[in-house]
C-alpha positions in Angstrom: 4.8 20.9 33.6 4.2 23.5 30.9 7.6 22.9 29.4 6.9 19.2 29.0 3.5 19.8 27.3 5.3 22.2 24.8 8.1 19.6 24.2 5.5 16.8 23.7 3.6 19.1 21.4 6.7 19.9 19.4 7.6 16.2 19.2 4.2 15.3 17.9 4.3 18.0 15.4 7.7 16.9 14.1 6.4 13.3 13.8 3.3 14.3 11.9 5.5 16.4 9.4 7.6 13.3 8.8 4.5 11.4 7.8 3.6 13.6 5.0 4.0 12.7 1.4 6.3 15.2 -0.5 4.4 17.6 -2.8 6.9 19.5 -5.0 7.0 21.3 -8.2 7.9 19.1 -11.1 11.7 18.8 -11.8 12.8 16.5 -14.5 15.9 15.3 -12.8 14.1 14.4 -9.6 11.4 12.7 -11.6 13.8 10.6 -13.5 15.9 9.8 -10.3 12.8 8.7 -8.2 11.4 6.6 -10.9 14.9 4.9 -11.7 15.1 4.2 -7.9 11.7 2.4 -8.0 10.0 5.1 -5.8 6.3 5.9 -6.0 5.7 9.1 -8.0 2.4 10.9 -8.7 2.4 13.6 -11.4 -0.5 16.0 -11.0 -1.3 18.6 -13.7 -2.7 21.8 -12.1 -4.1 25.2 -13.0 -4.6 27.9 -10.5 -7.9 29.0 -12.2 -9.4 25.5 -12.4 -12.1 24.7 -10.0 -11.6 20.9 -10.3 -7.9 21.4 -9.5 -8.8 23.3 -6.4 -11.0 20.4 -5.2 -8.2 18.0 -6.0 -5.8 20.1 -4.0 -8.1 19.8 -0.9 -8.2 16.0 -1.4 -4.5 15.9 -1.8 -3.9 17.8 1.4 -5.9 15.2 3.3 -4.2 12.3 1.5 -0.7 13.6 2.2 -1.4 13.6 5.9 -1.8 9.8 5.9 1.4 8.0 7.0 0.9 5.1 4.4 1.5 7.6 1.7 4.7 9.0 3.2 6.8 7.4 0.5 4.9 9.0 -2.3 6.3 12.0 -4.0 3.7 14.2 -5.8 5.1 16.4 -8.5 3.0 19.3 -9.7 3.0 20.6 -13.2 1.3 23.9 -13.7 -0.3 23.6 -17.2 0.1 27.4 -17.9 3.6 28.1 -16.6 5.2 24.6 -17.4 4.2 24.3 -21.1 7.6 22.7 -21.9 7.1 20.1 -19.2 3.5 19.4 -20.4 5.0 18.9 -23.9 7.9 16.7 -22.9 5.7 14.4 -20.9 3.1 14.4 -23.6 0.4 15.9 -21.4 -2.5 18.0 -22.7 -5.0 18.0 -19.8 -5.3 19.7 -16.5 -6.6 18.0 -13.2 -4.8 14.8 -14.2 -3.1 12.4 -11.7 -0.6 9.9 -13.2 0.7 7.2 -10.9 4.1 5.6 -11.3 5.5 2.7 -9.4 9.2 3.1 -10.4 9.4 3.3 -14.2 6.0 1.8 -14.7 2.9 4.0 -15.1 0.2 2.1 -13.0 -2.8 4.4 -13.5 -4.4 7.7 -14.4 -7.3 9.7 -13.0 -8.6 12.8 -14.7 -11.0 15.3 -13.2 -11.5 13.1 -10.2 -12.3 14.7 -6.9 -13.4 11.6 -4.9 -10.8 11.0 -1.9 -11.4 7.2 -2.0 -10.6 6.8 -5.7 -7.7 9.2 -5.6 -6.3 7.3 -2.6 -6.8 4.0 -4.6 -4.7 5.5 -7.3 -1.9 6.5 -4.8 -2.0 3.0 -3.4 -1.2 1.5 -6.8 2.1 3.5 -6.8 3.2 1.9 -3.4 
């Protein structure tokens, strides 16, 4: 009986992990490939010291748990450590979400910490 509970728990855990959106550090090759393949991509500019970014990470943690956003890849750009990426993407601000549906930018959100409006932006990329 105990074994079956453990097994069921493990299976549910594995299923919930597969429902998560991918959140990864920005990589130009992956970014280009995903967009070329028509996949939904969100670029998030982040700073470890930024209080708005901290709130956005909390919202992002909730959003990435939702199965409907499983196809979305969130690529994080650290504005302090990734200055070359910031420059190559022509980004100058922190706490920015940029949504892409394939090669097309479908929306931006800056300094937003409202879960509903950030979800709406993510939904545009699907």
